[in-house]
C-alpha positions as CSV (number, residue, x, y, z in Angstrom):
1,M,0.0,0.0,0.0
2,F,1.3,3.4,-0.9
3,L,0.5,6.6,1.0
4,S,-0.4,9.6,-1.1
5,D,0.8,12.2,1.5
6,P,3.3,14.4,-0.5
7,T,5.1,15.3,2.8
8,L,6.3,11.7,3.2
9,K,9.4,10.3,1.4
10,N,9.3,6.8,-0.1
11,I,12.6,4.9,0.1
12,D,12.9,1.6,-1.8
13,C,15.4,-0.6,0.1
14,E,15.8,-3.8,-2.0
15,G,12.0,-4.4,-2.3
16,L,11.1,-3.1,1.1
17,L,9.3,0.2,0.9
18,L,10.0,2.6,3.8
19,I,7.7,5.5,4.3
20,V,9.5,8.1,6.3
21,E,8.7,11.6,7.5
22,P,11.1,14.2,6.0
23,F,12.5,15.2,9.3
24,F,13.8,11.6,9.9
25,Y,14.8,10.9,6.3
26,G,18.2,12.5,6.5
27,R,19.0,10.7,9.8
28,L,19.1,7.5,7.8
29,F,22.1,8.8,5.9
30,M,24.1,10.5,8.6
31,D,27.2,8.5,8.5
32,K,28.9,11.3,6.6
33,E,30.6,14.0,8.6
34,Y,32.0,17.3,7.2
35,T,34.3,19.9,8.7
36,K,33.5,23.6,8.7
37,Q,36.0,24.0,5.8
38,Q,34.2,21.4,3.7
39,L,30.9,23.0,4.5
40,A,32.2,26.4,3.5
41,L,32.9,25.0,-0.1
42,R,29.2,24.3,-0.5
43,N,28.3,28.0,-0.7
44,G,26.8,28.0,-4.2
45,E,29.9,29.7,-5.6
46,D,32.9,27.4,-5.1
47,R,30.7,24.3,-5.9
48,E,27.2,23.8,-7.2
49,E,25.9,22.5,-3.9
50,I,24.3,24.9,-1.5
51,W,24.5,23.6,2.1
52,C,24.0,25.1,5.5
53,A,24.2,23.7,9.0
54,F,21.8,24.0,11.9
55,K,22.2,22.3,15.3
56,G,25.0,20.0,14.1
57,L,23.2,18.7,10.9
58,I,24.0,19.8,7.4
59,Y,21.1,20.5,5.0
60,D,21.1,20.7,1.2
61,V,19.1,23.8,0.4
62,S,20.2,23.8,-3.3
63,K,16.6,23.3,-4.6
64,S,15.2,26.3,-2.8
65,R,14.7,29.4,-4.9
66,L,15.2,31.3,-1.7
67,W,18.9,30.2,-1.6
68,R,19.9,31.1,-5.2
69,N,23.6,31.8,-5.5
70,G,24.1,30.8,-1.9
71,K,22.4,33.8,-0.3
72,H,19.2,34.0,1.6
73,Y,18.4,37.6,2.6
74,E,21.5,38.5,4.8
75,H,22.5,34.8,5.4
76,W,25.2,33.0,3.4
77,A,25.3,29.3,2.7
78,G,28.3,27.2,3.6
79,Q,28.2,28.0,7.2
80,D,26.5,27.1,10.5
81,L,23.3,29.1,10.9
82,T,22.4,27.9,14.4
83,D,23.0,31.2,16.1
84,E,21.4,33.2,13.3
85,L,18.0,31.6,13.5
86,A,16.9,33.7,16.5
87,G,16.5,36.7,14.2
88,A,14.6,34.9,11.4
89,P,10.9,35.3,10.8
90,H,10.4,31.5,10.8
91,T,11.1,28.6,13.2
92,E,13.6,25.8,12.9
93,H,10.9,23.6,11.3
94,V,11.8,25.3,8.0
95,F,14.7,22.8,7.8
96,E,12.3,19.8,7.7
97,K,11.7,20.4,4.0
98,F,15.4,19.9,3.2
99,D,17.5,16.7,3.0
100,V,20.1,16.2,5.6
101,V,23.4,15.3,3.9
102,G,25.5,14.7,7.0
103,K,26.7,16.0,10.4
104,L,29.0,18.9,11.1
105,K,32.2,17.8,12.8
106,N,33.1,19.7,16.0
């Protein structure tokens, strides 16, 4: 049985279909760790990927029209935005719509 809820992600694992909420989707693939220097290269200018970190997780925001060229209002991709969220007009739930690509190394 397939669910038609567009907020859920379908993952085919060798014939077993997993239906996962987007918030947990990235946690299935969190074996990868990236340094702040590696994250900084995913700023939309040095490489095509546009990534940012929040609370230790790295999100791929490349598909968002709001992050074109690696800039979202006064925020720049390729860095940890944890401390900057307090001044944003949205909550941390905004990150639920993006895929987690890994963890930020301390």
